[in-house]
C-alpha positions as CSV (number, residue, x, y, z in Angstrom):
1,X,0.0,0.0,0.0
2,X,3.0,2.3,-0.4
3,X,3.3,3.1,3.3
4,X,5.2,2.0,6.4
5,X,3.4,1.2,9.6
6,X,5.7,2.4,12.4
7,X,3.8,0.9,15.3
8,X,2.8,2.9,18.4
9,X,5.5,5.0,20.0
10,X,8.3,3.4,18.2
11,X,10.2,6.7,17.3
12,X,11.0,5.3,13.8
13,X,9.0,8.0,11.8
14,X,12.1,10.1,11.0
15,X,14.5,7.1,10.6
16,X,12.9,4.7,8.3
17,X,12.2,5.0,4.5
18,X,11.8,2.8,1.4
19,X,15.1,2.2,-0.4
20,X,13.4,2.8,-3.8
21,X,11.1,5.8,-4.2
22,X,8.4,3.5,-5.7
23,X,8.0,0.2,-3.8
24,X,5.5,-1.0,-6.4
25,X,8.5,-1.6,-8.8
26,X,9.2,-4.9,-7.0
27,X,11.5,-3.6,-4.3
28,X,9.8,-2.8,-1.0
29,X,13.1,-2.8,1.0
30,X,13.4,-0.3,3.8
31,X,16.4,1.4,5.4
32,X,16.6,1.9,9.2
33,X,18.8,4.9,10.0
34,X,20.6,5.7,13.3
35,X,19.9,2.3,14.9
36,X,19.3,2.3,18.6
37,X,19.1,-0.5,21.1
38,X,15.4,0.2,21.4
39,X,15.0,-0.7,17.7
40,X,15.5,-4.4,18.7
41,X,12.4,-6.4,17.7
42,X,10.6,-8.3,15.0
43,X,10.0,-6.4,11.7
44,X,7.4,-7.6,9.2
45,X,7.3,-7.0,5.5
46,X,3.9,-7.5,3.9
47,X,3.7,-7.3,0.1
48,X,0.4,-7.4,-1.7
49,X,0.1,-7.9,-5.5
50,X,-2.2,-10.7,-6.5
51,X,-1.7,-12.4,-3.2
52,X,-0.3,-11.3,0.2
53,X,3.3,-12.4,1.1
54,X,4.5,-11.8,4.6
55,X,8.1,-12.1,5.9
56,X,9.4,-11.4,9.4
57,X,12.9,-10.4,10.3
58,X,14.3,-10.3,13.8
59,X,16.7,-7.4,14.4
60,X,18.9,-7.3,17.4
61,X,20.8,-4.0,18.1
62,X,23.6,-4.3,20.6
63,X,25.3,-1.5,22.5
64,X,28.8,-0.4,21.6
65,X,31.1,-1.6,24.3
66,X,32.7,0.9,26.6
67,X,36.3,1.9,26.1
68,X,38.4,-0.8,27.7
69,X,40.4,-0.2,30.9
70,X,43.8,-1.9,30.7
71,X,46.6,-2.4,33.2
72,X,49.7,-4.6,33.8
73,X,50.4,-7.0,36.6
74,X,53.9,-7.9,37.4
75,X,57.3,-6.1,37.4
76,X,58.6,-4.7,34.1
77,X,61.9,-6.6,34.2
78,X,63.7,-7.8,31.1
79,X,63.2,-11.5,30.7
80,X,60.3,-11.8,33.2
81,X,56.6,-12.2,32.5
82,X,53.9,-9.7,33.0
83,X,50.2,-9.9,32.6
84,X,48.2,-7.4,30.6
85,X,44.6,-7.2,31.7
86,X,41.8,-5.4,30.0
87,X,38.2,-5.0,31.0
88,X,35.2,-3.5,29.3
89,X,31.6,-3.2,30.5
C-alpha cells in the first residue's frame, strides 16, 4: 500500500524509509537509519500484489562496548613475565 506502519510510540518515523522511491516496482526494502538498542524487535514486510506475502525479520541491536580499561600486573623486568589485563563493560 506504499506506506510504512511504524507501530505505536516506536520513534521510527524520522529514521525509516523505502530504499526505492516507488516500492511497487518490485523492491519494498526499507532502510533503518541511526539504529538504537530500542529498535531491537521483529519487523514484518507485507507485500500485496495478486496475493499477500509476509516475511518477518528479527533485528537485534547491541550497544557499543565501553572503552576498555587496561593495566599490567607484574614487574617490568627484562626476561620476566607480565600480565596485561583489559576490562570493558
